[in-house]
C-alpha positions as CSV (number, residue, x, y, z in Angstrom):
1,X,-68.5,0.7,58.0
2,X,-65.7,-1.4,56.6
3,X,-66.8,-0.7,53.1
4,X,-66.7,3.1,53.7
5,X,-63.2,2.8,55.1
6,X,-62.0,1.0,52.0
7,X,-63.5,3.7,49.8
8,X,-61.7,6.4,51.8
9,X,-58.4,4.5,51.5
10,X,-58.9,4.2,47.7
11,X,-59.6,7.9,47.4
12,X,-56.5,8.8,49.4
13,X,-54.4,6.5,47.2
14,X,-55.8,8.2,44.1
15,X,-55.1,11.6,45.5
16,X,-51.5,10.6,46.2
17,X,-51.0,9.4,42.7
18,X,-52.5,12.5,41.2
19,X,-50.2,14.8,43.3
20,X,-47.0,12.6,42.8
21,X,-44.1,14.0,40.8
22,X,-44.2,12.4,37.4
23,X,-41.2,10.3,36.2
24,X,-39.6,12.3,33.4
25,X,-37.9,9.3,31.7
26,X,-36.3,6.0,32.4
27,X,-32.5,5.9,32.5
28,X,-31.3,2.9,30.6
29,X,-27.6,2.0,31.3
30,X,-26.0,-0.7,29.2
31,X,-22.8,-2.6,30.0
32,X,-21.4,-3.2,26.5
33,X,-18.3,-3.4,24.4
34,X,-17.5,-3.4,20.7
35,X,-15.7,-6.7,21.1
36,X,-19.0,-8.3,22.3
37,X,-20.7,-10.5,19.7
38,X,-24.1,-10.1,21.2
39,X,-23.9,-6.4,22.0
40,X,-25.3,-5.2,18.6
41,X,-28.7,-6.5,19.7
42,X,-28.6,-4.2,22.7
43,X,-27.5,-1.3,20.6
44,X,-30.4,-1.9,18.2
45,X,-32.8,-2.2,21.1
46,X,-31.8,1.2,22.5
47,X,-31.9,2.8,19.1
48,X,-35.5,1.5,18.6
49,X,-36.6,2.9,22.0
50,X,-35.4,6.3,20.9
51,X,-36.7,6.1,17.4
52,X,-40.2,5.1,18.6
53,X,-40.4,8.1,20.9
54,X,-40.2,6.4,24.3
55,X,-39.1,8.5,27.3
56,X,-35.7,7.1,27.9
57,X,-32.1,8.4,28.3
58,X,-29.5,5.9,27.1
59,X,-26.0,5.6,28.6
60,X,-23.6,3.0,27.2
61,X,-20.9,2.0,29.7
62,X,-18.2,0.5,27.5
63,X,-15.7,-2.1,28.8
64,X,-12.5,-3.3,27.2
65,X,-12.5,-1.3,24.0
66,X,-11.4,2.1,22.7
67,X,-14.5,3.8,24.2
68,X,-14.0,2.5,27.8
69,X,-12.8,5.1,30.3
70,X,-12.7,5.7,34.0
71,X,-16.4,6.7,34.2
72,X,-17.7,3.7,32.3
73,X,-15.5,1.3,34.1
74,X,-16.7,2.7,37.4
75,X,-20.4,2.3,36.4
76,X,-19.8,-1.3,35.3
77,X,-18.0,-2.0,38.6
78,X,-20.9,-0.6,40.5
79,X,-23.4,-2.8,38.8
80,X,-21.1,-5.8,38.4
81,X,-23.0,-7.4,35.4
82,X,-22.8,-11.1,35.1
83,X,-22.3,-10.8,31.3
84,X,-22.3,-8.5,28.3
85,X,-24.5,-6.9,27.3
86,X,-26.6,-6.2,30.4
87,X,-29.2,-3.4,30.4
88,X,-30.4,-1.7,33.6
89,X,-33.7,0.2,33.8
90,X,-33.4,3.0,36.4
91,X,-30.7,0.9,38.0
92,X,-32.9,-2.1,38.3
93,X,-34.5,-5.0,36.4
94,X,-31.4,-6.2,34.7
95,X,-31.8,-7.6,31.2
96,X,-28.8,-9.9,30.5
97,X,-27.8,-11.0,27.0
98,X,-28.4,-9.8,23.5
99,X,-28.1,-10.8,19.9
100,X,-25.7,-10.5,17.0
101,X,-28.4,-9.6,14.6
102,X,-31.8,-9.0,16.3
103,X,-33.0,-5.9,18.3
104,X,-33.6,-6.3,22.0
105,X,-36.5,-3.8,21.7
106,X,-39.2,-6.3,22.6
107,X,-37.3,-7.3,25.8
108,X,-36.6,-3.7,26.8
109,X,-39.9,-2.0,26.2
110,X,-41.9,-3.7,29.0
111,X,-39.2,-2.8,31.5
112,X,-39.3,0.8,30.3
113,X,-43.1,1.0,30.6
114,X,-43.0,-0.6,34.1
115,X,-40.6,2.0,35.4
116,X,-42.5,4.9,33.8
117,X,-45.5,3.9,35.9
118,X,-43.6,4.4,39.1
119,X,-43.9,8.0,40.3
120,X,-41.0,10.1,41.6
121,X,-40.7,12.4,44.6
122,X,-38.0,14.6,43.0
123,X,-37.6,17.0,40.2
124,X,-34.5,18.0,38.3
125,X,-33.8,21.0,36.0
126,X,-30.7,22.5,34.6
127,X,-29.4,25.6,32.8
128,X,-25.9,26.4,31.6
129,X,-23.6,28.6,29.6
130,X,-20.4,28.2,27.6
131,X,-17.1,29.9,28.0
132,X,-14.6,28.8,25.5
133,X,-14.3,25.0,25.8
134,X,-15.8,24.9,29.2
135,X,-19.5,24.3,29.9
136,X,-20.9,25.5,33.3
137,X,-24.2,24.0,34.3
138,X,-26.4,24.8,37.3
139,X,-28.5,21.7,38.3
140,X,-31.5,22.3,40.5
141,X,-32.9,19.4,42.5
142,X,-36.2,19.7,44.4
143,X,-38.0,17.3,46.8
144,X,-41.6,18.4,46.9
145,X,-42.8,15.2,48.5
146,X,-41.8,13.1,51.4
147,X,-39.4,10.3,50.5
148,X,-37.7,7.5,52.5
149,X,-34.6,7.2,50.2
150,X,-31.2,7.9,51.8
151,X,-27.7,7.9,50.4
152,X,-28.9,9.7,47.3
153,X,-26.4,10.9,44.7
154,X,-26.8,13.3,41.8
155,X,-25.0,12.0,38.7
156,X,-24.3,14.0,35.5
157,X,-23.2,12.0,32.4
158,X,-22.1,13.5,29.1
159,X,-22.8,11.0,26.2
160,X,-21.8,11.2,22.5
161,X,-23.6,9.5,19.6
162,X,-23.0,8.8,15.9
163,X,-19.3,8.0,16.3
164,X,-18.2,6.2,13.2
165,X,-16.9,2.7,14.1
166,X,-17.5,-0.6,12.4
167,X,-18.3,-3.4,14.8
168,X,-20.6,-6.4,14.4
169,X,-23.4,-5.3,12.1
170,X,-23.1,-1.7,13.3
171,X,-21.3,1.2,11.7
172,X,-21.5,3.7,14.7
173,X,-21.4,3.7,18.5
174,X,-24.0,5.8,20.2
175,X,-24.8,7.2,23.7
176,X,-21.2,6.6,24.8
177,X,-20.4,7.6,28.4
178,X,-17.7,10.2,27.7
179,X,-17.4,11.9,31.1
180,X,-19.2,12.3,34.5
181,X,-19.2,15.5,36.5
182,X,-17.9,16.3,39.0
183,X,-16.6,12.7,38.8
184,X,-17.9,9.1,38.7
185,X,-18.6,9.5,42.5
186,X,-21.5,12.0,41.9
187,X,-22.7,14.7,44.3
188,X,-24.5,13.8,47.6
189,X,-28.1,15.2,47.8
190,X,-29.8,15.4,51.3
191,X,-33.1,17.3,51.1
192,X,-36.0,17.6,53.5
193,X,-39.5,17.6,52.1
194,X,-40.1,20.9,50.2
195,X,-36.4,21.8,50.0
196,X,-34.4,22.7,46.9
197,X,-30.7,22.8,46.2
198,X,-28.6,23.9,43.2
199,X,-25.3,22.1,42.2
200,X,-22.9,23.8,39.9
201,X,-20.9,21.5,37.6
202,X,-18.3,22.1,34.9
203,X,-17.7,19.9,31.9
204,X,-14.8,20.2,29.4
205,X,-15.4,18.0,26.4
206,X,-12.5,16.9,24.3
207,X,-12.0,18.8,21.0
208,X,-12.5,15.6,19.0
209,X,-16.0,15.1,20.4
210,X,-18.8,16.4,18.2
211,X,-20.9,18.7,20.5
212,X,-23.8,18.5,18.1
213,X,-24.0,14.8,19.0
214,X,-23.8,15.1,22.7
215,X,-26.4,14.9,25.5
216,X,-26.2,15.4,29.3
217,X,-28.1,13.0,31.4
218,X,-28.8,14.0,35.1
219,X,-30.2,11.4,37.5
220,X,-30.7,10.9,41.2
221,X,-29.8,7.4,42.5
222,X,-30.0,5.6,45.8
223,X,-26.5,4.4,46.1
224,X,-27.5,1.5,48.3
225,X,-30.5,0.1,46.4
226,X,-29.2,1.3,43.0
227,X,-32.7,2.6,42.1
228,X,-32.7,5.7,40.0
229,X,-35.3,8.1,41.5
230,X,-35.6,10.6,38.7
231,X,-33.8,11.5,35.5
232,X,-33.7,14.2,32.8
233,X,-31.7,14.7,29.7
234,X,-30.6,17.7,27.6
235,X,-28.8,18.4,24.4
236,X,-25.6,19.9,25.6
237,X,-25.8,22.7,23.0
238,X,-29.4,23.4,23.9
239,X,-28.6,23.4,27.6
240,X,-25.9,26.1,27.3
241,X,-27.2,27.9,24.2
242,X,-23.9,26.9,22.5
243,X,-22.4,29.4,20.0
244,X,-22.7,27.7,16.5
245,X,-19.6,29.2,15.0
246,X,-15.9,28.3,15.6
247,X,-15.0,32.0,15.7
248,X,-16.6,35.0,17.3
249,X,-14.4,37.4,15.3
250,X,-11.8,37.0,12.6
251,X,-8.5,38.9,12.9
252,X,-6.5,38.1,9.9
253,X,-2.7,38.2,10.0
254,X,-1.0,41.0,8.1
255,X,-1.1,40.2,4.4
256,X,1.0,41.6,1.5
257,X,-0.9,43.5,-1.2
258,X,-2.3,41.1,-3.8
259,X,-1.9,38.1,-1.4
260,X,-4.7,36.2,0.3
261,X,-5.1,34.8,3.7
262,X,-7.8,32.2,4.6
263,X,-9.5,31.4,7.9
264,X,-11.8,28.3,7.9
265,X,-15.0,28.9,9.9
266,X,-17.0,25.9,11.1
267,X,-20.8,26.3,11.4
268,X,-22.4,23.7,13.7
269,X,-26.0,22.7,13.5
270,X,-27.0,21.6,17.0
271,X,-30.6,20.9,16.0
272,X,-32.4,17.7,15.1
273,X,-33.4,19.2,11.7
274,X,-31.5,20.9,8.9
275,X,-30.1,24.4,9.4
276,X,-30.2,26.8,6.5
277,X,-29.2,30.4,6.0
278,X,-27.2,33.1,4.2
279,X,-23.7,34.6,4.6
280,X,-22.9,38.2,3.5
281,X,-19.9,40.4,4.0
282,X,-20.0,44.2,3.7
283,X,-16.3,44.8,2.6
284,X,-15.0,43.4,-0.7
285,X,-11.6,42.9,0.9
286,X,-13.2,39.9,2.7
287,X,-15.0,37.1,0.9
288,X,-16.7,33.9,1.9
289,X,-16.4,30.7,-0.1
290,X,-20.2,30.4,-0.1
291,X,-23.2,32.7,0.4
292,X,-25.7,30.1,1.6
293,X,-25.6,27.0,3.7
294,X,-27.7,23.9,4.3
295,X,-26.4,21.8,7.1
296,X,-28.0,18.4,8.0
297,X,-29.2,17.7,11.6
298,X,-26.4,17.4,14.1
299,X,-23.7,18.1,11.6
300,X,-21.3,20.9,10.6
301,X,-20.0,22.7,7.6
302,X,-16.9,24.7,6.9
303,X,-16.8,28.1,5.2
304,X,-13.5,29.6,4.1
305,X,-13.3,33.4,4.7
306,X,-10.5,35.1,2.8
307,X,-8.8,38.5,3.2
308,X,-7.2,39.9,0.0
309,X,-5.9,43.5,0.5
310,X,-5.7,45.8,-2.5
311,X,-3.7,48.5,-0.8
312,X,-1.4,49.0,2.2
313,X,-4.0,49.9,4.8
314,X,-6.2,48.4,7.6
315,X,-9.5,46.9,6.6
316,X,-12.5,46.2,8.7
317,X,-15.9,44.6,8.0
318,X,-18.7,42.4,9.2
319,X,-19.8,38.9,8.2
320,X,-23.5,38.5,8.8
321,X,-25.1,35.1,9.1
322,X,-28.9,34.9,9.0
323,X,-30.7,31.6,9.3
324,X,-32.3,29.2,11.8
325,X,-29.2,28.2,13.7
326,X,-30.1,27.1,17.2
327,X,-30.5,30.0,19.6
328,X,-28.6,32.3,17.1
329,X,-30.8,33.3,14.1
330,X,-28.7,36.4,13.4
331,X,-24.9,36.4,13.9
332,X,-22.5,39.3,13.2
333,X,-18.8,38.4,13.1
334,X,-16.3,41.4,13.1
335,X,-13.5,41.1,10.5
336,X,-10.2,42.9,10.4
337,X,-6.9,42.8,8.5
338,X,-4.0,44.9,7.4
339,X,-2.3,45.0,4.0
340,X,1.3,46.0,3.4
341,X,3.7,46.4,0.5
342,X,6.1,43.5,0.1
343,X,8.7,42.7,-2.6
344,X,8.9,39.1,-3.8
345,X,11.8,36.9,-2.7
346,X,14.5,35.6,-5.0
347,X,16.0,32.1,-5.6
348,X,19.5,31.8,-7.3
349,X,22.2,29.3,-8.0
350,X,19.7,26.4,-8.3
351,X,21.8,23.3,-8.6
352,X,21.4,19.5,-8.7
353,X,24.1,17.2,-7.3
354,X,24.4,13.4,-7.6
355,X,24.8,10.7,-10.2
356,X,22.2,10.5,-13.0
357,X,21.5,6.9,-12.0
358,X,18.3,5.1,-11.2
359,X,17.6,4.7,-7.4
360,X,20.6,6.9,-6.5
361,X,19.7,10.1,-4.6
362,X,19.9,13.5,-6.3
363,X,20.1,16.5,-4.1
364,X,19.1,20.1,-5.0
365,X,20.4,23.3,-3.5
366,X,19.7,27.0,-4.0
367,X,20.3,30.5,-2.5
368,X,17.4,32.4,-1.0
369,X,17.3,36.2,-0.7
370,X,14.7,38.8,-0.1
371,X,14.8,42.6,-0.9
372,X,12.9,43.4,2.3
373,X,15.1,41.2,4.5
374,X,12.3,38.7,5.1
375,X,13.2,35.2,6.1
376,X,12.3,32.2,4.1
377,X,9.0,30.6,4.6
378,X,7.7,27.4,3.0
379,X,9.3,27.6,-0.4
380,X,7.8,25.3,-3.0
381,X,9.9,22.4,-4.5
382,X,9.1,20.4,-7.7
383,X,11.2,17.9,-9.7
384,X,10.6,17.6,-13.4
385,X,11.1,14.9,-16.0
386,X,12.3,16.4,-19.3
387,X,10.3,14.7,-22.2
388,X,11.0,15.9,-25.7
389,X,12.6,19.0,-24.1
390,X,9.4,19.8,-22.2
391,X,9.4,19.7,-18.4
392,X,6.7,17.4,-16.9
393,X,6.1,17.6,-13.2
394,X,6.7,14.3,-11.3
395,X,3.9,13.6,-8.9
396,X,4.9,13.6,-5.3
397,X,8.5,14.8,-6.0
398,X,8.3,17.9,-3.7
399,X,11.4,17.6,-1.6
400,X,15.0,18.8,-2.0
401,X,16.1,15.1,-2.5
402,X,14.8,12.8,-5.2
403,X,15.7,9.2,-6.2
404,X,15.0,8.5,-9.9
405,X,12.7,5.6,-10.7
406,X,12.1,3.4,-13.7
407,X,9.9,5.9,-15.4
408,X,12.9,8.4,-15.4
409,X,15.2,6.1,-17.4
410,X,16.7,7.8,-20.5
411,X,15.2,11.2,-19.5
412,X,17.0,14.2,-18.0
413,X,15.6,15.6,-14.7
414,X,15.4,19.1,-13.3
415,X,14.6,20.8,-10.0
416,X,12.5,23.9,-9.6
417,X,12.1,26.1,-6.6
418,X,9.5,28.8,-6.0
419,X,10.9,31.0,-3.2
420,X,8.4,32.0,-0.5
421,X,9.0,34.4,2.3
422,X,7.7,34.1,5.8
423,X,4.6,36.2,4.9
424,X,3.7,33.5,2.3
425,X,4.6,35.7,-0.6
426,X,6.0,33.7,-3.6
427,X,8.7,34.9,-6.0
428,X,9.4,33.7,-9.5
429,X,10.1,29.9,-9.9
430,X,13.6,29.1,-10.9
431,X,14.6,25.8,-12.6
432,X,18.0,24.1,-12.4
433,X,20.0,23.0,-15.5
434,X,18.9,19.6,-16.8
435,X,20.8,16.5,-15.5
436,X,22.2,13.9,-17.9
437,X,19.6,11.3,-19.0
438,X,19.0,8.9,-16.2
439,X,20.8,5.6,-16.6
440,X,20.4,2.1,-15.2
441,X,22.6,1.2,-12.4
442,X,26.1,1.3,-13.8
443,X,27.9,-2.0,-14.3
444,X,31.6,-2.5,-13.6
445,X,33.8,-1.8,-16.7
446,X,36.4,-3.7,-18.7
447,X,36.1,-7.1,-17.1
448,X,39.1,-9.3,-18.0
449,X,40.0,-13.0,-17.3
450,X,43.4,-14.7,-17.3
451,X,43.9,-18.5,-16.8
452,X,46.7,-19.7,-14.5
453,X,47.0,-23.4,-15.3
454,X,45.7,-25.8,-14.6
455,X,42.4,-24.4,-13.2
456,X,42.7,-20.9,-11.7
457,X,41.0,-17.9,-13.3
458,X,42.0,-14.4,-12.3
459,X,39.4,-11.7,-12.9
460,X,40.0,-8.0,-12.9
461,X,37.7,-5.0,-13.6
462,X,37.3,-1.3,-13.2
463,X,34.8,0.7,-11.1
464,X,31.5,1.6,-12.8
465,X,30.8,5.0,-14.3
466,X,29.2,7.6,-11.9
467,X,30.8,5.7,-9.0
468,X,30.0,7.2,-5.6
469,X,30.3,5.5,-2.3
470,X,26.7,6.2,-1.3
471,X,24.4,3.4,-2.3
472,X,27.1,1.1,-3.8
473,X,28.2,-1.7,-1.5
474,X,30.2,-4.1,-3.7
475,X,30.0,-6.6,-6.6
476,X,28.5,-10.0,-7.5
477,X,30.5,-12.3,-9.8
478,X,28.8,-14.9,-12.0
479,X,30.2,-18.0,-13.8
480,X,27.9,-19.5,-16.4
481,X,24.9,-17.7,-14.8
482,X,25.6,-18.8,-11.2
483,X,26.7,-16.4,-8.5
484,X,30.2,-17.5,-7.4
485,X,31.0,-14.6,-5.1
486,X,29.6,-11.5,-3.4
487,X,32.3,-8.9,-2.7
488,X,31.3,-6.3,-0.1
489,X,34.2,-3.9,-0.6
490,X,33.6,-1.5,-3.5
491,X,37.4,-0.9,-3.7
492,X,38.1,-4.6,-4.4
493,X,38.8,-4.8,-8.2
494,X,40.1,-8.4,-8.6
495,X,39.0,-12.0,-7.8
496,X,40.6,-15.4,-8.1
497,X,38.4,-18.3,-9.0
498,X,40.2,-21.5,-8.1
499,X,39.6,-25.2,-9.0
500,X,37.5,-24.2,-11.9
501,X,35.9,-27.3,-13.6
502,X,37.2,-28.3,-17.0
503,X,35.2,-26.7,-19.8
504,X,34.3,-23.4,-21.4
505,X,33.1,-20.8,-19.0
506,X,31.5,-17.4,-19.3
507,X,32.1,-14.7,-16.6
508,X,30.4,-11.4,-15.9
509,X,30.1,-9.1,-12.9
510,X,27.4,-6.8,-11.6
511,X,27.5,-3.8,-9.2
512,X,25.7,-4.3,-5.9
513,X,23.7,-1.4,-4.5
514,X,21.6,-1.0,-1.4
515,X,18.7,1.3,-0.4
516,X,17.1,-0.6,-2.1
517,X,19.2,-3.8,-2.7
518,X,19.7,-4.0,-6.4
519,X,22.1,-5.3,-9.0
520,X,23.3,-3.5,-12.1
521,X,23.2,-4.8,-15.6
522,X,26.0,-7.3,-16.3
523,X,29.3,-6.1,-17.4
524,X,30.9,-7.3,-20.6
525,X,31.1,-11.2,-20.8
526,X,34.5,-12.9,-20.9
527,X,34.9,-16.5,-22.1
528,X,37.7,-18.7,-21.0
529,X,38.6,-22.4,-21.6
530,X,39.9,-24.5,-18.7
531,X,41.6,-27.8,-19.5
532,X,39.9,-28.2,-22.9
533,X,41.8,-29.8,-25.8
534,X,41.4,-28.5,-29.3
535,X,39.4,-31.5,-30.4
536,X,37.1,-31.1,-27.4
537,X,36.6,-27.5,-28.2
538,X,35.5,-28.4,-31.7
539,X,33.1,-31.0,-30.4
540,X,31.6,-28.7,-27.8
541,X,31.2,-26.0,-30.3
542,X,28.9,-28.1,-32.3
543,X,26.1,-27.9,-29.8
544,X,25.4,-25.2,-27.1
545,X,23.5,-22.1,-26.0
546,X,24.8,-18.7,-24.9
547,X,22.7,-16.0,-23.3
548,X,23.9,-12.4,-23.0
549,X,23.5,-10.6,-20.8
550,X,22.5,-13.0,-18.1
551,X,21.0,-11.6,-15.9
552,X,19.3,-9.2,-18.2
553,X,16.8,-6.3,-17.9
554,X,15.5,-5.3,-21.3
555,X,16.5,-7.9,-23.9
556,X,18.5,-11.2,-23.8
557,X,20.4,-12.2,-26.9
558,X,20.3,-16.0,-27.3
559,X,23.0,-17.7,-29.4
560,X,22.5,-21.3,-30.5
561,X,25.1,-23.7,-32.0
562,X,23.7,-26.8,-33.7
563,X,24.2,-28.7,-37.0
564,X,23.9,-26.8,-40.2
565,X,20.3,-26.4,-41.3
566,X,18.9,-28.3,-38.2
567,X,15.5,-27.2,-36.8
568,X,15.7,-25.6,-33.4
569,X,13.0,-25.6,-30.7
570,X,13.7,-23.2,-27.8
571,X,11.3,-23.0,-24.8
572,X,11.4,-20.9,-21.7
573,X,9.7,-22.0,-18.4
574,X,9.0,-20.4,-15.1
575,X,10.0,-21.8,-11.7
576,X,6.7,-23.8,-11.6
577,X,7.4,-25.5,-14.9
578,X,4.8,-23.5,-16.8
579,X,5.6,-22.6,-20.4
580,X,6.3,-18.9,-20.7
581,X,7.6,-18.5,-24.2
582,X,8.6,-20.7,-27.1
583,X,10.6,-20.1,-30.3
584,X,11.1,-22.2,-33.5
585,X,14.0,-21.4,-35.9
586,X,16.5,-23.1,-38.1
587,X,20.3,-23.1,-37.8
588,X,22.2,-21.5,-40.7
589,X,24.9,-23.0,-42.9
590,X,27.4,-22.6,-40.0
591,X,25.0,-24.3,-37.5
592,X,24.2,-21.0,-35.7
593,X,20.8,-19.5,-34.8
594,X,20.0,-16.3,-33.0
595,X,17.0,-15.4,-30.9
596,X,16.0,-12.4,-28.8
597,X,13.8,-12.5,-25.7
598,X,12.3,-9.3,-24.4
599,X,10.9,-10.7,-21.2
600,X,7.3,-11.1,-22.5
601,X,5.2,-14.3,-22.4
602,X,3.2,-16.0,-25.2
603,X,0.5,-13.4,-24.8
604,X,2.9,-10.4,-25.1
605,X,2.6,-9.5,-21.4
606,X,5.8,-8.7,-19.5
607,X,6.7,-11.3,-16.9
608,X,8.0,-10.7,-13.4
609,X,11.6,-10.6,-12.4
610,X,13.1,-14.0,-11.4
611,X,14.8,-17.1,-12.6
612,X,13.6,-18.8,-15.8
613,X,14.7,-22.1,-17.3
614,X,15.3,-22.8,-21.0
615,X,15.3,-26.0,-23.0
616,X,16.8,-26.1,-26.5
617,X,16.2,-29.2,-28.7
618,X,17.9,-29.7,-32.0
619,X,19.4,-32.5,-34.1
620,X,18.2,-35.1,-31.5
621,X,20.1,-33.4,-28.6
622,X,18.9,-31.2,-25.8
623,X,20.5,-28.4,-23.7
624,X,19.1,-26.9,-20.5
625,X,20.0,-23.7,-18.7
626,X,18.9,-20.7,-16.7
627,X,18.0,-17.1,-17.7
628,X,17.7,-14.5,-15.0
629,X,15.4,-11.5,-15.6
630,X,16.0,-8.4,-13.4
631,X,13.9,-5.2,-13.5
C-alpha cells in the first residue's frame, strides 16, 4: 500500500513538472564599474554566456563611473553587494569577485543552469510601436498556475551594448542599464490563478544611444525575497518594428537654380546579420550618393540625398529602398523641393589693415551687396601667402583676422572673400591688394649713447617702424649681452644707466611684444668707453670678442681681436656644457678674425632658441661669453 502511494506521488510530481510554465531565461544582473580592476572578468563571463547561446538576459548596473545613473544606483542599493563585481542570477545566488584577465564563465554557467531548471508560474509577452523618439510598449503578464509569491513587481530595463570605451582589457561596455520604465520602482502585479493583465509603458531613449544595440528586459521579481520569477528580452527595434530610416520624407529647402542642397539620411540595420539593398530615385533633380548599401549587423550607414534644380519650378519624386532591412523590405520616401532664380551676391572694397609684422594681427574688411536684396550668409574667407607673385592658400587661415607666422616672413599676404547669400549661393571671389612683405618684429631705431662722467650712460632711441599700440608693450635694454632694464611704457624713449663699471661696453635695445611674449631683433649696437685710459684701450683691443647682433635670429657676426697671425679656436656650448659648434681660423695681419654662426650645430641641424656660451682661445689667452639665439 505504501509503495503504491509513493508511485502516485511521483506521478503527480511528474505531471506538475510537465504542466509548469517553462523559465524563458535567467536574468543576470551584475554590479560593476569601469574603475573596478576585477570587473573585466565579469564582463567576459557575461559575454561568453551570450556567445555560447545560453538563455540569459544580461543587465550591468554600473556604479561610480560615466555609465552609472539613477536606475543602476537603485538596483545596486537594492542588492547591496559586498564588493564589485557581484553577479546575481534571477536575483539570487550571488557570485562575488572577478578577474582582471580571466573570464568568469565557468563560475557563472552552473548558476545559470541551476536557475533554468526551476520552473515558473508566470508568462510575459510584449508588443510595441514607435512614434518619433518615443517607444510605447504593452507588456502582458499571465499567471496560469497557482503561486505563493507576493509583493511582485514588473520591471522593464532598457540596456545598450557595444559602447566604445577603453577600460581594463576591454574596449567596450555592454548591456548597460540605461533606463527603467516606468521607473526603478517597477509596476506592482497582483494576479489570481488564471488571470492576465497588460501594463503600458513608454520609453524615450536619448538621441546618443544606438537603438540597433539596445534590448529591453522584462522580469517579475518578488520584492521581498529578491527572486526573479520570470524574464524575457527583446531587441527594442524588433519589439516596436522600428523604422530603419532617419527620415520618412525629404522636404528640401528652396534652392537657387544650379545650386545643390543635401540632406543626410541614416539607414539603421537592427538585425544581427548584414543588411543589403538598393537605392533608386525616379526624378533626376534628386540624387543619392550611392545606389547600393551593405550595412554590418547592428550598425548604420549614411546616404547623402541631393536636390539640384535645373529650373525655377517645384520638383517631386520618390526614393525607393529595396532590401532586407528589418520589418521594412521595401521603403518609399517622398521627395520635394522648389528651385528659384537668384542673382549672385557681390563683394567690394576688400581691404587689409594692420602692420606687416610677424605675430601682429591683420584684419580684413569688405562690403557685401546682393542684387536680389538677400542678406549675407556664410561667406568664405581665405588668406593667401604670395610666393613668386602666385597666391598660395594658407591652411586654417579662414577668418577675418590673421596673425602672420614664421613661414610668412619676407612674403606679402592677401585676403580673399567669396560672398555667399543666405540661400547659400556664392558670388565671385574677390582678393585684396597684397600687403608689404612680412617683416620680423621691428626693433627700435637710431639708438644713441652719451657718457656723463664719470660713469653714467644716457641712452636714447626712436620708436620702431610699423609702431602700433596693439601688441607692443615696451622695451628691453642690454649691456654686453645682459638685460639691464625692462621698460613697460612704449612711449619711454630714454634710459639712464648709472654706476657703469669701468671698461668698454656695448648697448642695444629690443622691442617687447605680447600675445605672444616676444622680443624683436636687436637695434643698432653702440659702444662706449667708461673710465678707460688710452693705454688701457690699446691693451684691451689686443684681445676680445664681439657678437652682433646679440641676441640674434638668423646669423650672428663674430668679431675676434688677437695677435697678428695667431691661430684662433672658437667653440660654442649649450647650457648643459655640450659642444654645439666649433670653428678654427687665423687672425689676419691686424690681429682680426671674423666668423659667422647661423644657429646650426656640428651636424648642420638648427638648434633651439636659448642661451649659448662661447670660449675663444688664441695666443695663450682665453675669452668667455654668451650668445643668445631667438627664433
